[in-house]
Every structure is written in structure tokens, then in C-alpha cells.
N, C-alpha and C positions, 0 to 999 in steps of 0.2 A: 117821529119819521116812520119807525119800523110798524107801529100800531096804525098807522094813516089817520092819526088823529090831526096832522095838518094836512091840508089839501095838496096835491101835486101841482107843481108850478112849471113843469116842463113834460114834453111827450117824446119819448124815443119811438122812432117809426122805421120799422123794418118791413119794407115793402107797403103792404096795405094794414100791416099790424101795427098796432099802437100800444106802448107801453108806459104807463103814467110814472113819474119819478119826481124826485127833487133835486133843483140845482145844487144845494149844498152837497147832497150825497156824490153829484158827478164830481164838484170841485175837490172833493175830499180823496178820490180814486183815480181820477182821469184827467190830466191836462189838456189832452186833445178835446175831450167833451166840453170842459169848461170854457176853452176858446170857441167851441162851435157855438155855444148858449151865448158868450158875450158878443159875438159878432152877428146875431140874429137881430132882425127887426122885430121887437117885441109887440105880439099881438095879443089875444086872450091868453093862449098858453104857447110858449115858444116850443117850436119842434126841432129835435136833432135827428136827422136822417142817417141812419145806419147804411153802410154801403152794401145795397142790395145784391150785387154781383158776389159779395163774399159771405153774405150770410142769410139770403133769401130762403135757403133750405135749413136754416139752423136759428129758426126763430126763437125755439124753446131754450136753446143755448144762451141766447142773448137775453132773455127773460131771467134766467137763473144768475148770469152773470150780474145784472142790474141790482137784482136782489140781494146779491152777497154784498153791494155797495154798503148797505146799511149796517152789517154786523161783521164783515170780512169773514163769513163762513161759507164754504161752497163745498159740495159733494162730488169728487172727482172719481169715485170708484164707477167708473163708466167704461164703454168700449173705446177702442182706440180712435175711431173717427170723431167722436165726441169730444174727447180729451184735446185732438188737434184743433178742433173748433174753439175750445176754451183757450187754448195756447194762442191760436191766431187773433182771437178777440183781443186778449191781453196785450199782444205784442202792438197790434194795429192802433188800439185806443190808449197805448202807455198806462196799463193799470199793473204798475211794478210788483205789488204784494201776490197778484194772481198769477203774473209772469213767472215769478219764483217758484210758487206751487206746481204748475203744470210743467215746468222744466224739470223739476225733481221727479215728479211722477212718470214723465217720458224718459228720464235716464233710468230709472228703476226698470222700466218696462223694457227698454232695447238692451240693457245688460244683463236680463234675465232671458230674453229671446232674441236670437240672432236673425230670425226669420222677417222680424220688422225693420231691420237696420235700412235696407234699401228704400223701402216706402217713407220712412222717418226721414232719411238723407234728401230724397227727392222734395219732400214737404218742406225742410227747413229751406232748401233752395228756392222752392216757388214763393216763399214768404219772406225771404231775405233775412232768415234769424241765423247769424254766425254762431250764437251760442250753442243752439241745438245742433248745428252741423259739427261743431268740434266735439261735443259730447258724442254723437254717431260715429265719427272717426275714432275717437278715443277707446272705443270698444274694439275695435281691430287688432289682433294680434297674430300671430302665425296660425295658432288653432283654428280661429275663426275664419281665416283666409282659407284654410283647408274646407272648412264646412261650406264656405261660398264657392269654392271650386267643384266639390263632389256632388253638390246637390245643384248643380248648372245655374246658379243665379246669376252668373256672369252674363247670360244672355239678356238680363233685365238692366244692366248696368251700362250707363252711358261713358263716353270718354273722360267727361269732367269727374264723374266719382272715381274711376281708376286712377286718373292723374292724382286727385286729392288725396287719394289712399297712400300714394307714394310719397308724395309731397309732406303729408303729416305725419307718417309713421315711417318714413324712410330709413331711419338708423336702426330700427329693431327688427325690420324684416328680413331674412335671408336671402341674397341674391338669386338663388335657385328658385324660391318660392315667388320671386317677383317675376322671373322669365315665366314661370309656370302659368301665373296669373294673366299675363300678357297674352301667352299662347292661346290658353283657354277662351280669353275674351275675344281673340282674334277670330278664333274657328267657328265662334257663334253668329258670325256675320261676316265673312272672308271679304265679301264685296263692298259692304259699306264700312268697314272699319280699318280698310287699308290705308286711307290717307293719314290716320292718327298714329299708327304704329311707330312711326319714325319716333315720335315724341315721347311716347311710352318707353321705347328702348334706351332713351338717354337717362332715365332712371336705375338701368341695370348697370351695376359695377361689376364686368366681366372678369376682372382680376382678382375678385375676392370670392370667386365661384368655387365650390367643392369639384373633386374629381368627377364623381358620378353625375353632377350637374352638366358640366362639359360634354360628356358622352350623351347626355338627353338632348340638348341642342343640337348636336351634329346630327344625331339619328333621326330627330324631327324633321330637320331640313331634307334630309335623304329621303324618308320613307312617307312623308306626308302626300296625300293625293289634292290637297286643297290648296296648299300654301304656293302663292304667287312666286315667281322667280325675282320679281322686284322685292319682295318682302325678305327673302333669302339675302339679296344683295345689301337690304337695309341692315340686317341682322350683323352680316359680315363687317360693314362699314362701322357700326355701333361698337362691336367688339374691337375693332383696329385702334379706334380711337381710344378707348379705354385701356388698350394694352401699349400704347406708344410711350416709350421711356420707362415702363415698369419692367421689374424682374420678377415674373410669377412664372415658373416652368408649366404648371399645369394649365395656365391660361394661355401661354404661348402654344402649348401643344394644342388646345381646343381650337385656337385660330387655325392653325395648320389643317385640323381636322376638318373644320367648316368649309375651308377652302376646296380641299380634296373632295369632300362630298358632293359641292356644287358641280365640280369638275365631272365626277363619275356620273350624275345625275343628268348632266347635258349629255353625255355619250350614251346614256340610257343603260347603264351598269346599275344592276340592282343588289350586288353583295354590300353588306354593311361594314363598313370601315371603322374599328373602335380606336380609341385613344392608345390601348395597349399594343395594338398591332402598328401604330405608328412609333410609339417609343422603341419596339423591337427591331424596327425597321423594315 
């Protein structure tokens, strides 16, 4: 088969491009392609149509993938976009061995370079690949969150991605870091992101915050020129829900600070009220 001593008995068609192949090679590598051949009405050569909307710009990728069916060898030392195309092909057409190779390669890349994290996460969502999504989320720790915040990457992150980071990595992310991420994410689009901030704040455990974090929250509410009053109220409500029935003096003081800051802001008073000042009376 590899040396083409046996005539091809199937055509893989990508748009107007035709790739000759052998049914046995398809059967040994892709259940989906095998089923496609089985269900065809046999003519001179059966044709398997590749989804043109997915691979019309990746004909060479499909050719390389089909060629690899014969010896299960493929060169994945390519750019990120080509690697994503290989992965998408393996996922859609159920090529298990190729899917394993592309996952490993993508894992190595996202672990080494946080800049591709958002792109890969969005890609994993678009093709519904939960394995790749978990790999992306698993790379997030406090240090990488700092990088995302400091490099203004939060402007590119939608609500679902921020939510998934909190849900997947919730136990290891400090509470102050969560709030900082929500704050920066919200400030990147204060109008469009206001409806989701209530849900994100539910992931912040205010009673576990450090002293300095409490001050930063209250000062942000007081000093911000972009924060909407309804958002201030949502933060206060979220903190109240977390504090009910809990005995944490720092968190209780922070709650009182937030309330007083809101009152002073409404009155147009612009001196900053710190937690230390509250404690001292």
C-alpha cells in the first residue's frame, strides 16, 4: 500500500482536491471514515468528502494525515496553526493515535509559552475538545495569573474562560488574586461585562482574604472612575453573603469599610478610609 503497488480504491475529496487512498488504511485508523465508505453507494471509486468548511484551507494537512495512515509516522514540527489543524482532523475523524500525538505536542507548547493559552483555550472550545481545555486550564497557577493580568490579556478573555479558570483551579488561587482578576477583567469592558460580574464574584471567598486585599477592594470601590454603583452594590452583597455566620475580624472590618466607602462616595467625599482607621475608631 505504501509503495502504491495496489491501486487506490477510495478518493478523499477536500473541496475540488482529490487524495487517492485505500479503504483498508481508513479502516485501520478512522472509524468515522470507515463508516463513511461503508455507507457509500459504490461507483467506480467511492468518494469520502472531507468537511470543506473545516479543512478547505488545510488541504496539505489532510494529505499529510491520510499519508500517515499507512505507517503512523507524521512530522508535527510545524507552526501552531498547522498543529491545531492536525489536532482538529484527528478529533473530528476519530484518529486516536494522531490525537494522542497532537495533544502531547500542544501540551508542551502551552506549558512553555503562556501567550498561546487564550488562543488554545478558545480553539478547544470551538471544536469541543475537553481534553485540550483541561490541559490549558491546568497550566494556570498564581504566577501565570499575574502574567495574564500584567500583560492585559484579560481584555481577550470572555466570561466563560474566566469562569472556567475559577471553577477548575478554585482551591489553589488566593482570594485576593481572584478579585484582582475579576476587577481587571471588568475594567477592560465595563459596559459589556457588567451583567456577568455578579456570577464571577460568587467565586470569591471574602472571609479568607488577607488584610491587604481587603483594603485594596474598598479603595478600588472608592477611587475608581469607571465602576458602576450597581457593581459596588454587587460586591457588597457578595461579601455579605460570604460573611454571614463567619467569625473573621479582618473580613468583617473589610465589610464595614466597603459600606462606609460607598456612603462617602455618594456624598462626594474623596478622602480614603483605610481599615486601620476603622479599627482605631
